[in-house]
VOGUVEX-373000 format. One record per residue (C-alpha): x negated, y, z; residue number from 1. Coordinates in Angstrom, 1 decimal. Example, Ala and Ser with C-alpha at 12.3 -4.5 7.8 and 13.67 -1.06 7.14 Angstrom:
% residues 2
+--------+--------+--------+------+
:      X :      Y :      Z : resi :
+--------+--------+--------+------+
:  -12.3 :   -4.5 :    7.8 :    1 :
:  -13.7 :   -1.1 :    7.1 :    2 :
+--------+--------+--------+------+
% end
This chain:
% residues 222
+--------+--------+--------+------+
:      X :      Y :      Z : resi :
+--------+--------+--------+------+
: -111.4 :   74.6 :   83.3 :    1 :
: -107.3 :   75.2 :   83.3 :    2 :
: -107.0 :   76.1 :   87.2 :    3 :
: -110.3 :   78.5 :   86.3 :    4 :
: -109.2 :   80.1 :   83.8 :    5 :
: -105.5 :   81.2 :   85.5 :    6 :
: -105.0 :   81.9 :   89.1 :    7 :
: -101.9 :   82.9 :   90.7 :    8 :
: -103.2 :   85.1 :   93.2 :    9 :
: -106.0 :   86.8 :   91.1 :   10 :
: -104.8 :   86.6 :   87.4 :   11 :
: -106.6 :   85.3 :   84.6 :   12 :
: -110.6 :   84.9 :   84.4 :   13 :
: -111.4 :   87.3 :   81.4 :   14 :
: -114.6 :   85.5 :   80.2 :   15 :
: -114.6 :   81.8 :   78.5 :   16 :
: -114.3 :   78.5 :   80.0 :   17 :
: -115.0 :   75.4 :   78.0 :   18 :
: -115.0 :   71.8 :   78.9 :   19 :
: -117.8 :   70.0 :   76.9 :   20 :
: -118.1 :   65.9 :   77.6 :   21 :
: -118.0 :   66.6 :   81.7 :   22 :
: -119.2 :   69.9 :   81.9 :   23 :
: -117.8 :   73.2 :   82.8 :   24 :
: -119.5 :   75.9 :   80.3 :   25 :
: -118.5 :   79.3 :   81.9 :   26 :
: -119.7 :   82.5 :   79.8 :   27 :
: -121.7 :   80.3 :   78.1 :   28 :
: -123.2 :   78.9 :   81.1 :   29 :
: -122.9 :   75.1 :   81.2 :   30 :
: -122.0 :   73.7 :   85.1 :   31 :
: -122.2 :   70.4 :   85.5 :   32 :
: -119.3 :   68.9 :   87.6 :   33 :
: -118.8 :   65.3 :   89.4 :   34 :
: -116.1 :   63.7 :   90.7 :   35 :
: -117.7 :   61.6 :   93.4 :   36 :
: -115.7 :   60.6 :   96.7 :   37 :
: -119.3 :   60.2 :   97.8 :   38 :
: -121.1 :   63.3 :   98.2 :   39 :
: -123.8 :   61.3 :   98.2 :   40 :
: -123.5 :   59.9 :   94.7 :   41 :
: -123.8 :   63.3 :   93.4 :   42 :
: -127.1 :   63.3 :   91.3 :   43 :
: -128.1 :   66.9 :   93.0 :   44 :
: -132.1 :   65.8 :   92.2 :   45 :
: -131.2 :   65.5 :   88.0 :   46 :
: -129.7 :   68.9 :   88.3 :   47 :
: -131.9 :   71.2 :   89.7 :   48 :
: -129.8 :   71.8 :   92.5 :   49 :
: -132.0 :   73.2 :   95.6 :   50 :
: -129.0 :   74.6 :   97.7 :   51 :
: -125.1 :   73.1 :   97.9 :   52 :
: -122.7 :   74.6 :   99.5 :   53 :
: -120.1 :   72.0 :  101.1 :   54 :
: -117.1 :   74.3 :  100.7 :   55 :
: -114.1 :   70.6 :  101.3 :   56 :
: -113.6 :   70.9 :  104.2 :   57 :
: -114.0 :   67.2 :  105.1 :   58 :
: -117.8 :   67.0 :  105.4 :   59 :
: -118.3 :   69.3 :  108.1 :   60 :
: -120.4 :   67.7 :  110.7 :   61 :
: -124.4 :   67.5 :  110.0 :   62 :
: -124.4 :   63.9 :  109.9 :   63 :
: -121.9 :   64.2 :  107.2 :   64 :
: -123.0 :   66.7 :  105.4 :   65 :
: -126.6 :   65.1 :  105.5 :   66 :
: -125.2 :   63.0 :  102.2 :   67 :
: -125.8 :   65.9 :  100.0 :   68 :
: -130.0 :   65.1 :  101.1 :   69 :
: -129.4 :   61.7 :  100.0 :   70 :
: -128.3 :   62.6 :   96.2 :   71 :
: -131.5 :   64.9 :   96.0 :   72 :
: -130.3 :   68.5 :   97.7 :   73 :
: -132.8 :   70.4 :  100.0 :   74 :
: -130.3 :   72.4 :  102.0 :   75 :
: -126.6 :   72.5 :  102.8 :   76 :
: -124.5 :   75.3 :  103.6 :   77 :
: -121.3 :   74.4 :  105.3 :   78 :
: -118.1 :   77.0 :  104.6 :   79 :
: -116.4 :   75.8 :  107.9 :   80 :
: -117.3 :   76.0 :  111.5 :   81 :
: -119.1 :   72.9 :  112.1 :   82 :
: -118.8 :   70.8 :  115.2 :   83 :
: -122.7 :   70.4 :  115.7 :   84 :
: -124.4 :   72.2 :  112.7 :   85 :
: -126.5 :   75.1 :  113.8 :   86 :
: -124.0 :   78.2 :  113.1 :   87 :
: -125.1 :   81.4 :  111.6 :   88 :
: -122.9 :   84.8 :  110.4 :   89 :
: -124.9 :   87.4 :  108.8 :   90 :
: -125.2 :   90.7 :  110.9 :   91 :
: -125.0 :   88.7 :  113.5 :   92 :
: -127.9 :   85.5 :  114.2 :   93 :
: -128.9 :   85.1 :  110.8 :   94 :
: -132.3 :   86.5 :  111.9 :   95 :
: -132.5 :   83.3 :  114.2 :   96 :
: -132.7 :   80.7 :  111.2 :   97 :
: -135.7 :   78.6 :  110.9 :   98 :
: -136.8 :   77.2 :  107.2 :   99 :
: -136.9 :   73.5 :  108.3 :  100 :
: -133.0 :   73.7 :  109.1 :  101 :
: -131.5 :   71.5 :  106.5 :  102 :
: -128.2 :   71.7 :  107.3 :  103 :
: -126.3 :   75.2 :  108.6 :  104 :
: -122.7 :   76.3 :  109.2 :  105 :
: -121.6 :   79.4 :  108.0 :  106 :
: -118.5 :   79.3 :  110.1 :  107 :
: -114.8 :   80.5 :  109.1 :  108 :
: -113.7 :   83.4 :  107.5 :  109 :
: -112.0 :   84.8 :  110.5 :  110 :
: -115.3 :   84.4 :  112.6 :  111 :
: -116.8 :   86.2 :  110.2 :  112 :
: -114.2 :   88.9 :  110.4 :  113 :
: -114.5 :   88.9 :  114.1 :  114 :
: -118.2 :   88.3 :  114.9 :  115 :
: -119.9 :   91.4 :  113.9 :  116 :
: -116.7 :   93.5 :  115.5 :  117 :
: -117.5 :   91.9 :  118.6 :  118 :
: -121.5 :   92.1 :  118.8 :  119 :
: -121.2 :   95.8 :  117.9 :  120 :
: -118.9 :   96.2 :  121.1 :  121 :
: -120.4 :   93.8 :  123.1 :  122 :
: -124.3 :   95.5 :  122.0 :  123 :
: -123.0 :   98.8 :  122.8 :  124 :
: -120.3 :   98.3 :  125.7 :  125 :
: -120.7 :   94.7 :  127.1 :  126 :
: -117.4 :   92.7 :  126.4 :  127 :
: -116.0 :   91.1 :  129.6 :  128 :
: -113.3 :   89.6 :  128.2 :  129 :
: -111.6 :   89.6 :  125.0 :  130 :
: -108.8 :   88.6 :  122.9 :  131 :
: -108.9 :   88.6 :  118.8 :  132 :
: -105.4 :   87.9 :  117.1 :  133 :
: -105.5 :   86.9 :  113.2 :  134 :
: -102.8 :   87.8 :  111.3 :  135 :
: -103.6 :   84.8 :  108.8 :  136 :
: -102.0 :   84.4 :  105.1 :  137 :
: -100.6 :   81.3 :  105.1 :  138 :
: -103.1 :   78.2 :  103.1 :  139 :
: -103.4 :   75.5 :  101.1 :  140 :
: -102.1 :   73.0 :  104.5 :  141 :
:  -98.9 :   74.3 :  105.2 :  142 :
:  -95.9 :   73.4 :  104.0 :  143 :
:  -93.8 :   74.8 :  100.8 :  144 :
:  -89.9 :   73.8 :  102.0 :  145 :
:  -89.6 :   72.5 :  105.8 :  146 :
:  -90.5 :   69.0 :  106.5 :  147 :
:  -92.2 :   67.1 :  109.0 :  148 :
:  -95.8 :   68.0 :  110.4 :  149 :
:  -98.2 :   65.9 :  112.2 :  150 :
: -100.1 :   68.8 :  113.9 :  151 :
:  -96.5 :   70.0 :  115.8 :  152 :
:  -93.2 :   71.3 :  115.4 :  153 :
:  -94.1 :   74.7 :  113.9 :  154 :
:  -96.6 :   73.6 :  111.1 :  155 :
:  -93.6 :   71.9 :  109.6 :  156 :
:  -92.1 :   75.4 :  108.8 :  157 :
:  -91.9 :   77.0 :  105.0 :  158 :
:  -94.5 :   78.8 :  105.0 :  159 :
:  -93.3 :   82.1 :  102.5 :  160 :
:  -90.5 :   82.4 :  104.8 :  161 :
:  -91.7 :   82.2 :  108.4 :  162 :
:  -94.4 :   83.8 :  111.3 :  163 :
:  -96.0 :   80.7 :  112.7 :  164 :
:  -98.1 :   80.8 :  115.9 :  165 :
: -101.0 :   78.5 :  115.1 :  166 :
: -104.6 :   77.9 :  116.9 :  167 :
: -107.9 :   79.0 :  115.7 :  168 :
: -111.5 :   78.2 :  116.6 :  169 :
: -112.9 :   81.8 :  116.0 :  170 :
: -113.1 :   82.9 :  119.2 :  171 :
: -114.9 :   80.1 :  120.5 :  172 :
: -117.2 :   79.9 :  117.4 :  173 :
: -118.2 :   83.4 :  118.3 :  174 :
: -119.4 :   82.3 :  121.7 :  175 :
: -122.1 :   80.3 :  119.2 :  176 :
: -123.4 :   83.0 :  117.4 :  177 :
: -123.5 :   85.0 :  120.6 :  178 :
: -124.6 :   83.2 :  123.4 :  179 :
: -123.6 :   85.7 :  125.8 :  180 :
: -119.6 :   86.2 :  124.8 :  181 :
: -119.7 :   82.1 :  125.0 :  182 :
: -116.1 :   81.8 :  127.2 :  183 :
: -115.3 :   85.5 :  127.1 :  184 :
: -113.0 :   85.6 :  124.3 :  185 :
: -110.0 :   83.7 :  122.9 :  186 :
: -107.7 :   83.8 :  120.1 :  187 :
: -104.8 :   82.9 :  118.4 :  188 :
: -103.5 :   82.9 :  114.8 :  189 :
: -100.3 :   84.2 :  113.3 :  190 :
:  -99.6 :   82.2 :  109.9 :  191 :
:  -97.8 :   85.3 :  107.8 :  192 :
:  -95.7 :   84.8 :  104.7 :  193 :
:  -98.5 :   86.3 :  102.4 :  194 :
: -101.0 :   84.7 :   99.8 :  195 :
: -103.5 :   87.1 :  100.4 :  196 :
: -105.6 :   88.9 :  102.5 :  197 :
: -105.3 :   88.5 :  106.8 :  198 :
: -106.4 :   90.7 :  109.3 :  199 :
: -108.3 :   90.4 :  112.8 :  200 :
: -106.9 :   92.6 :  115.8 :  201 :
: -109.4 :   92.3 :  118.8 :  202 :
: -108.5 :   93.6 :  122.1 :  203 :
: -111.3 :   93.8 :  124.7 :  204 :
: -111.5 :   94.4 :  128.9 :  205 :
: -115.1 :   96.2 :  128.5 :  206 :
: -117.8 :   97.3 :  131.5 :  207 :
: -118.8 :  100.5 :  130.1 :  208 :
: -115.7 :  103.3 :  129.8 :  209 :
: -115.7 :  104.4 :  126.3 :  210 :
: -113.3 :  106.8 :  124.0 :  211 :
: -111.9 :  105.5 :  121.2 :  212 :
: -113.5 :  108.2 :  119.2 :  213 :
: -117.4 :  107.1 :  120.1 :  214 :
: -116.2 :  103.3 :  119.3 :  215 :
: -115.2 :  104.8 :  115.9 :  216 :
: -118.5 :  106.6 :  115.8 :  217 :
: -120.5 :  103.2 :  117.2 :  218 :
: -118.4 :  101.0 :  114.2 :  219 :
: -119.7 :  103.6 :  111.4 :  220 :
: -123.2 :  104.0 :  112.7 :  221 :
: -123.4 :   99.7 :  112.8 :  222 :
+--------+--------+--------+------+
% end
């Protein structure tokens, strides 16, 4: 309740937040609250929950996310890229969704930024190859002070004082939601000393000749 009420980045929540037993009450609305390590132990059926947003970043495969179904949920949306779950990005391939699919991935924040842009460019001008760079705010997985990193040396540097090159799976994920772009895009990430807001830059080699003004007009129409 305290963390929801007071946020260092977004400020103070203006509504009301209370704790009643093990539940949160937000603006008078009761929100069931559980502290289970295994999603299968959460009694979703008892709460009437139909759709579950899996946003822990831990249960990102179909097999792991399926634990929510064991608790009584009917559909699971993974808020991260998945190795095997069907992946959908709004404005790109959401029309391919079929009602019988129980577990889906909504990809990553970077993919949701990149994929709609790549789709418009590819549909209108055909992308031969492209390079994506994301200027990405630091995240909770980075270091507040210099220290050892299990990933690489760069990852051990202080987040708030360094621009840290990092890998990103966003370009690869675009190939999953736009199969005709599979293998045509590559990308990298720069973790920068900002706590919020990121940007994606896409540089493409196109099959069709086009001017900057034409691209801007195409984006506005899209």
